[in-house]
Each structure stands twice: as structure tokens, then as C-alpha cells.
C-alpha positions as CSV (number, residue, x, y, z in Angstrom):
1,M,-191.6,-202.8,-23.9
2,G,-190.0,-199.5,-25.3
3,Q,-193.0,-197.4,-24.1
4,K,-192.6,-199.0,-20.5
5,I,-188.8,-198.1,-20.5
6,E,-189.5,-194.6,-21.6
7,Q,-192.3,-194.1,-18.9
8,D,-189.9,-195.4,-16.2
9,L,-187.0,-193.0,-17.6
10,Q,-189.5,-190.0,-17.3
11,R,-190.3,-191.2,-13.7
12,F,-186.7,-191.4,-12.7
13,R,-185.8,-187.9,-14.3
14,K,-188.9,-186.5,-12.2
15,L,-187.5,-187.9,-9.1
16,V,-183.8,-186.6,-10.0
17,R,-185.4,-183.0,-10.7
18,G,-187.4,-183.2,-7.2
19,K,-184.1,-184.3,-5.4
20,V,-181.9,-181.6,-7.1
21,K,-184.8,-178.7,-6.3
22,S,-184.8,-179.9,-2.7
23,N,-181.3,-179.4,-2.4
24,L,-180.8,-176.5,-5.0
25,S,-179.3,-174.0,-2.7
26,K,-176.3,-176.5,-2.1
27,Y,-175.7,-177.2,-5.7
28,I,-176.0,-173.4,-6.7
29,S,-173.2,-172.5,-4.0
30,R,-170.7,-174.9,-5.4
31,G,-168.0,-173.1,-7.3
32,E,-166.9,-175.9,-9.3
33,M,-169.6,-175.6,-11.9
34,I,-168.2,-172.2,-13.0
35,G,-166.6,-172.2,-16.5
36,K,-169.2,-175.0,-17.8
37,K,-170.4,-173.6,-21.2
38,G,-173.4,-174.1,-23.4
39,K,-175.0,-177.5,-22.8
40,D,-172.1,-178.9,-21.1
41,F,-173.1,-182.0,-18.7
42,V,-172.7,-181.3,-15.0
43,S,-172.4,-184.5,-12.8
44,I,-174.7,-183.9,-9.7
45,P,-174.4,-186.4,-6.7
46,I,-177.6,-187.4,-5.3
47,P,-178.6,-189.6,-2.5
48,S,-179.8,-193.0,-3.8
49,I,-182.9,-193.2,-5.5
50,N,-184.9,-196.6,-5.5
51,L,-187.6,-197.0,-8.1
52,P,-190.5,-199.2,-6.4
53,Q,-190.1,-202.8,-8.1
54,F,-190.9,-206.5,-7.0
55,R,-187.8,-208.3,-5.6
56,Y,-188.2,-212.1,-5.8
57,G,-186.4,-214.8,-3.7
58,Q,-185.6,-218.4,-3.7
59,K,-188.7,-220.8,-3.2
60,N,-189.1,-222.1,0.1
61,S,-186.3,-219.8,1.5
62,G,-188.8,-218.3,4.1
63,G,-189.9,-214.7,4.5
64,V,-191.8,-212.3,6.6
65,G,-193.5,-214.2,9.6
66,V,-191.9,-217.5,8.8
67,G,-189.8,-219.4,11.4
68,P,-189.7,-219.5,15.1
69,G,-190.2,-216.3,17.4
70,Q,-192.4,-214.6,19.8
71,P,-194.4,-211.5,19.6
72,G,-192.3,-208.3,19.8
73,Q,-188.9,-210.1,19.3
74,P,-186.4,-208.3,17.0
75,L,-186.2,-209.7,13.6
76,T,-182.6,-209.7,13.8
77,Q,-180.3,-210.2,16.9
78,P,-176.8,-208.7,17.1
79,Q,-174.1,-211.4,17.0
80,D,-171.1,-211.3,19.2
81,G,-168.1,-212.9,17.7
82,E,-164.4,-213.4,18.1
83,G,-161.4,-212.5,16.0
84,E,-160.7,-209.5,13.7
85,P,-163.4,-207.7,11.6
86,Q,-163.4,-208.9,8.2
87,A,-164.4,-207.3,4.8
88,G,-168.3,-207.6,4.1
89,D,-169.8,-208.8,0.9
90,S,-173.2,-206.9,1.5
91,P,-174.3,-203.6,-0.5
92,G,-174.4,-200.6,1.4
93,G,-175.6,-197.1,0.6
94,H,-174.6,-195.4,-2.6
95,I,-174.5,-191.9,-3.9
96,L,-175.8,-191.7,-7.4
97,E,-174.3,-189.2,-9.9
98,V,-176.7,-188.0,-12.6
99,D,-175.6,-185.9,-15.6
100,L,-177.8,-182.7,-16.4
101,T,-177.0,-180.0,-18.9
102,M,-176.7,-176.4,-17.7
103,E,-180.0,-175.7,-19.7
104,E,-181.7,-178.3,-17.4
105,L,-180.1,-176.9,-14.4
106,A,-181.4,-173.2,-15.6
107,E,-185.0,-174.6,-16.0
108,I,-184.9,-176.1,-12.5
109,L,-183.6,-172.7,-11.1
110,G,-186.5,-171.0,-12.7
111,E,-189.1,-173.5,-11.5
112,E,-187.6,-173.2,-7.8
113,L,-187.6,-169.5,-7.6
114,A,-190.8,-169.1,-9.7
115,L,-188.8,-166.8,-12.1
116,P,-191.0,-165.3,-14.9
117,R,-189.7,-165.6,-18.5
118,I,-187.5,-162.7,-19.5
119,E,-189.2,-160.3,-21.8
120,P,-187.2,-158.8,-24.4
121,R,-187.5,-155.1,-25.4
122,G,-186.6,-153.4,-28.5
123,K,-185.3,-155.8,-31.0
124,E,-186.5,-159.3,-30.7
125,N,-184.3,-162.4,-31.1
126,V,-183.2,-161.9,-34.6
127,V,-182.6,-165.0,-36.8
128,T,-180.6,-164.6,-40.1
129,E,-180.5,-167.3,-42.7
130,K,-177.1,-169.0,-43.7
131,D,-176.7,-171.3,-46.6
132,K,-175.2,-174.6,-45.8
133,Y,-174.2,-177.3,-48.5
134,T,-175.6,-180.6,-47.3
135,S,-176.8,-182.7,-50.3
136,I,-176.3,-183.3,-54.0
137,R,-178.6,-182.6,-56.9
138,S,-178.6,-183.8,-60.6
139,V,-179.4,-180.0,-61.7
140,G,-177.6,-176.9,-60.8
141,P,-175.2,-174.0,-61.9
142,E,-171.7,-175.2,-63.4
143,S,-170.2,-173.2,-60.5
144,L,-171.4,-175.9,-58.0
145,R,-170.5,-178.9,-60.0
146,H,-169.3,-181.9,-57.8
147,F,-166.3,-183.0,-60.0
148,K,-165.7,-186.1,-57.8
149,R,-169.5,-187.2,-57.9
150,T,-169.8,-186.4,-61.5
151,F,-166.7,-188.4,-62.5
152,K,-167.7,-191.4,-60.3
153,R,-171.2,-191.4,-61.9
154,A,-169.7,-191.2,-65.5
155,L,-167.4,-194.0,-64.7
156,Q,-170.0,-196.4,-63.3
157,R,-172.2,-195.7,-66.5
158,Q,-169.2,-196.5,-68.8
159,I,-168.4,-199.7,-66.8
160,S,-172.0,-201.0,-66.7
161,A,-172.4,-200.3,-70.5
162,G,-169.0,-202.0,-71.4
163,S,-167.5,-198.9,-72.9
164,Y,-164.6,-198.2,-70.4
165,N,-161.3,-199.6,-71.5
166,P,-158.9,-199.8,-68.6
167,L,-155.8,-199.6,-71.0
168,V,-157.1,-196.2,-72.3
169,P,-158.8,-194.8,-69.0
170,T,-160.7,-192.1,-70.6
171,V,-164.1,-191.0,-68.8
172,I,-166.4,-188.5,-70.4
173,P,-169.5,-187.2,-68.3
174,Q,-172.5,-186.9,-70.1
175,R,-175.3,-184.4,-69.1
176,E,-177.0,-187.2,-66.9
177,D,-173.7,-188.0,-65.1
178,K,-173.4,-184.5,-63.9
179,R,-174.0,-183.8,-60.0
180,Y,-174.2,-180.4,-58.2
181,R,-173.6,-179.4,-54.6
182,A,-177.1,-178.3,-53.1
183,W,-177.8,-176.2,-50.1
184,K,-180.5,-175.3,-47.6
185,E,-181.1,-172.5,-45.7
186,V,-180.6,-172.9,-41.8
187,P,-181.3,-170.5,-38.9
188,K,-178.3,-168.8,-37.6
189,P,-179.2,-166.8,-34.3
190,D,-177.7,-163.3,-33.9
191,A,-176.8,-162.2,-30.4
192,V,-179.2,-159.6,-29.2
193,A,-178.6,-159.6,-25.6
194,C,-175.6,-158.4,-23.7
195,V,-174.7,-159.0,-20.1
196,I,-172.1,-156.9,-18.3
197,Y,-170.8,-157.9,-15.0
198,M,-168.6,-155.6,-12.9
199,M,-166.8,-156.7,-9.9
200,D,-165.1,-154.9,-7.2
201,V,-161.6,-156.5,-6.8
202,S,-160.3,-153.9,-4.3
203,G,-158.4,-154.9,-1.3
204,S,-161.6,-154.8,1.2
205,M,-163.1,-157.6,-0.9
206,T,-161.9,-161.0,0.7
207,D,-161.5,-164.1,-1.7
208,E,-164.6,-165.4,-0.2
209,Q,-166.8,-162.2,-1.3
210,K,-165.2,-162.2,-4.6
211,E,-166.2,-166.1,-4.9
212,I,-169.7,-165.5,-4.0
213,V,-169.9,-162.7,-6.8
214,R,-168.5,-165.2,-9.3
215,I,-170.8,-168.1,-8.4
216,E,-174.0,-165.5,-8.7
217,S,-172.7,-164.0,-11.9
218,F,-172.4,-167.7,-13.3
219,W,-175.9,-168.5,-12.6
220,I,-177.4,-165.2,-13.7
221,D,-175.6,-165.8,-16.9
222,T,-177.1,-169.2,-17.2
223,W,-180.7,-168.2,-16.7
224,I,-180.2,-165.2,-19.1
225,K,-178.9,-167.6,-21.8
226,K,-181.9,-169.7,-21.6
227,H,-184.0,-167.1,-22.8
228,Y,-182.0,-165.7,-25.7
229,Q,-180.5,-167.5,-28.7
230,G,-177.3,-165.7,-28.3
231,V,-175.7,-163.6,-25.8
232,E,-172.5,-161.4,-25.6
233,T,-170.9,-161.2,-22.3
234,V,-168.9,-158.5,-21.0
235,Y,-166.6,-158.7,-17.7
236,I,-165.1,-155.6,-16.2
237,I,-163.1,-155.6,-12.9
238,H,-162.2,-152.6,-10.9
239,D,-160.6,-151.1,-7.8
240,A,-159.5,-147.5,-8.4
241,V,-159.3,-148.2,-12.0
242,A,-161.7,-150.4,-14.1
243,Q,-160.6,-152.6,-17.1
244,E,-162.5,-154.9,-19.3
245,V,-161.0,-158.6,-19.0
246,D,-161.9,-162.0,-20.4
247,E,-164.0,-164.7,-18.6
248,H,-161.0,-166.5,-17.2
249,T,-159.5,-163.4,-15.6
250,F,-162.8,-162.4,-14.2
251,Y,-163.2,-165.8,-12.6
252,H,-159.7,-166.1,-11.3
253,T,-158.1,-162.9,-10.8
254,R,-156.9,-161.7,-7.2
255,E,-156.3,-157.9,-7.0
256,S,-156.1,-155.1,-4.2
257,G,-156.0,-151.5,-3.9
258,G,-158.5,-148.6,-3.3
259,T,-162.2,-148.3,-4.7
260,K,-163.6,-146.0,-7.2
261,I,-166.7,-147.4,-8.5
262,S,-167.6,-144.6,-10.9
263,S,-164.6,-146.1,-13.1
264,A,-166.5,-149.3,-13.7
265,Y,-169.5,-147.3,-14.6
266,E,-168.0,-145.0,-17.1
267,L,-166.3,-148.1,-18.9
268,C,-169.6,-149.7,-18.8
269,N,-171.3,-146.7,-20.4
270,K,-168.6,-146.4,-23.1
271,I,-168.8,-150.3,-24.0
272,I,-172.6,-149.8,-24.6
273,D,-172.4,-146.8,-26.7
274,A,-169.7,-148.3,-28.7
275,R,-170.8,-151.9,-29.1
276,F,-174.3,-152.5,-28.0
277,P,-176.8,-149.5,-28.9
278,P,-180.0,-150.0,-26.8
279,S,-182.2,-149.7,-29.9
280,Q,-180.9,-152.9,-31.0
281,W,-179.7,-154.6,-28.0
282,N,-181.2,-155.9,-24.6
283,V,-178.6,-154.8,-22.3
284,Y,-178.2,-156.2,-18.6
285,A,-175.7,-154.8,-16.2
286,F,-174.7,-156.2,-12.7
287,H,-172.3,-154.7,-10.3
288,F,-171.1,-156.5,-7.4
289,S,-169.0,-154.8,-4.5
290,D,-168.7,-154.6,-0.7
291,G,-170.3,-151.1,-0.8
292,D,-167.0,-149.3,0.4
293,N,-166.2,-146.5,-2.2
294,W,-164.2,-143.3,-2.2
295,G,-166.4,-140.7,-0.5
296,D,-166.1,-138.0,-3.1
297,D,-166.8,-140.6,-5.9
298,V,-170.6,-141.3,-4.8
299,P,-172.1,-138.2,-6.5
300,K,-170.3,-139.0,-9.7
301,C,-171.8,-142.7,-9.5
302,K,-175.2,-141.7,-8.8
303,E,-175.1,-139.2,-11.7
304,L,-173.9,-141.7,-14.2
305,L,-176.3,-144.2,-13.0
306,G,-179.8,-141.8,-13.0
307,K,-178.9,-139.5,-16.0
308,T,-176.9,-141.8,-18.3
309,M,-176.7,-145.6,-17.9
310,L,-180.3,-146.5,-16.6
311,A,-182.1,-145.3,-19.8
312,K,-179.9,-147.9,-21.7
313,L,-180.5,-150.9,-19.6
314,N,-183.3,-153.5,-19.3
315,L,-181.9,-154.2,-15.9
316,F,-179.3,-152.8,-13.4
317,G,-178.7,-155.1,-10.5
318,Y,-176.5,-154.0,-7.7
319,G,-175.5,-156.9,-5.4
320,Q,-173.6,-156.1,-2.0
321,V,-171.5,-158.7,-0.4
322,E,-170.8,-158.3,3.4
323,S,-167.0,-157.8,4.0
324,P,-165.3,-157.3,7.4
325,Y,-163.6,-154.5,5.9
326,G,-166.0,-152.5,3.7
327,S,-168.2,-149.7,5.1
328,G,-171.4,-151.0,3.2
329,E,-172.6,-147.2,2.5
330,F,-172.9,-147.5,-1.1
331,F,-175.8,-149.8,-0.9
332,D,-178.2,-147.0,0.4
333,H,-177.0,-144.6,-2.4
334,V,-178.1,-147.0,-5.2
335,H,-181.3,-148.2,-3.2
336,E,-182.5,-144.5,-3.4
337,L,-182.9,-145.2,-7.3
338,V,-185.4,-147.8,-6.7
339,D,-188.4,-146.0,-6.4
340,D,-187.9,-143.9,-9.6
341,H,-186.4,-146.6,-11.8
342,E,-188.3,-149.7,-12.1
343,N,-185.4,-151.3,-13.8
344,V,-183.2,-150.9,-10.7
345,V,-182.6,-153.8,-8.3
346,T,-180.6,-154.1,-5.2
347,S,-179.7,-157.3,-3.2
348,R,-177.7,-157.9,-0.3
349,I,-175.6,-161.0,-0.3
350,P,-174.1,-162.0,3.4
351,D,-173.1,-165.2,2.6
352,R,-173.3,-168.4,0.1
353,D,-176.6,-169.3,1.4
354,A,-178.1,-165.9,0.1
355,I,-177.0,-166.4,-3.4
356,L,-180.3,-168.4,-4.2
357,G,-182.6,-165.5,-3.0
358,S,-180.3,-162.9,-4.5
359,I,-180.8,-164.3,-8.0
360,K,-184.7,-164.2,-7.4
361,E,-184.3,-160.6,-6.4
362,F,-182.6,-159.7,-9.6
363,L,-184.6,-161.7,-12.1
364,K,-188.1,-161.7,-10.5
365,T,-189.1,-159.0,-12.8
366,G,-188.6,-161.0,-16.0
367,R,-187.3,-157.7,-17.7
């Protein structure tokens, strides 16, 4: 019976995965998933799924083809009646909510987009050993003696031997009474991947464009974390000036002002040099903007990218959202680097429906 239940459960989960994959674009574009961490469960609304099964009725209660009627006659007839409509007692259609972890959603994302596994370069996933005290032994160094367990063991021995006197409650542990804390080595993953997100928050970026950026950043982050045991994430926002912010600020800030993209690249480069040397880290950088940049700043951006930053990165992704106020010219300047640098990917993101395709453009290289 248990095996049958497990088989039905696996069939159900396959049906759920199929439903999620068929509507993946809709789920991806939902902003309310932003902020989920680790393996937190996400409730996904799915149209009702019915597993095939036999349904038994009452004996002699009729069935298909039973009773009077003529060929071609409808099985049911609409009934006209008088009076006010009343509440019904029959079941209707339902929406089923299933819980999936972010890891499961990342796997479904990879299957649907046919994304290759990320191939770390340089330092592989490093796992250090950490001592964790999880049990008790009868031998060990005195520095690890468990006094409570030792006392309890000595008291039990004296009571069972009849040598314990409650009036003179003296407990003297002997060698066989001593108990010691014991440890085992457990793997402790070290973070070897860093993802740096840069977002233009200038006045030409509307709230909708910023929301698109945040949604795409969230799902890229979810996919990369699936392939590394530990990931460090850095968030940079910029208008004419760049600043490093925390995750909450990145996902909720509302800014305005002019645009100077080189400020973000300069800060990104400084952070890499100070905290994430490429010889030890796999570094991914993604920049999102509407492509509107101060004209004199473009040559500086190209120099920073081509001569300094790209040599340190596994991947540099530039995503451009369409804004009614931005010129969009910066996309062409970054795209010029694609032919000479295999770790540069550009993507246009006109609306939320384009998020899924943009994620595939960025991650299809599996770098």
C-alpha cells in the first residue's frame, strides 16, 4: 500500500511540474516571490488536477443509458422555476495551491529553458570541515568530560549497588562512569561564487522597468544558487552616483536623477578587487538599465569593461529595459563587445513577458 501511495504521489508531482512548466512565464513574472530565501516554500496556484480513478454510485441508482429517452436527446434539460435563486450544494471548479521550494522552481526553470549546468572556473566549490559535538563516548580527554552525564552515571551505579545514602548524598564517579563529548566532522560549504547586480535607478527608469529588473535578478540569483553551495550577492544601484546597498534596499528603492553608468562599473571593479579576487572566486555581474547614459560617459564605460572588468568575470550580462524616457543607445555600445569577448551577453527586455527569454539569453552559455 505504501509503495502504491508513493507512486501516486510521484505521478501527482509530475502533473504539477507539467502544469507549472506550461505556465512558467506567468509565474516568473509575478513579483510577490521576490524575497524568498533558500528553500522557502512558494504556493503556486494551479487549475484543479484530477487523477484518474473509479467512482462508485449506489446500487440500482441508474447510470449511462438507463431510463426513458430518445436518440439525440440531451442528457440534462434546463429547468425553469420560480422564486429567488438559492445557494447550491454542488461542488464547483477549484484552484489547487501546491507548495514548491525555490530549488524545485529553479530546476523547472532550467528544464523549460534547456539551460546548461554552470561550469565553475578557477577554484571549485570548496568544502571545509567543521567539528560538531553530536554524541557521548565513554573515552576521551578530560577537557571534554560531560559532568552531568558522568554524575548521572555514577549515581545510577551507586543506587543499583545499594551504596548510595540519601542522608549523606555523596557521589564519587569511578573510571567506568566517566562520559565525554564526542564530535564528528561535517562539511561546511564555503562561498566561492559572487553575483553582482547593478541597477539604474535614475529618473528615466519607471517603476515598472525597475520591477522587471528586480524580478529577473531574483530568478537569475535563484538559478545560480542551485549550482553553488554558497553564493555571495552584492547589490549596486546608481543614477549619476553609485552605491552598494543591501537586498531590501535594492528591491524596494525609488530613486531619480541623472545617469552615469561608469560610476556603477567603477564601484563594481573596486568591490571585486577588494573582496572577490578572480583566482578564488567565480564572479558574475549583471547590469540593468534603460540605456540612457550621459554622452561623455560612454567611452569611459567601454574602457572599464573592455580593459579592466571583463577579464575578472565569468559572465557579464547587460539587460536593457525599454523606457518611454530613455534613449536606449547604450545597448549598441555594449553589444560591440560581444564578438571579442565570449563572456559578454546582451539582452533586450521590453516587458514582463520577455523576462523568461532574457534569462535564457544570459544563462544559456552555462559559464
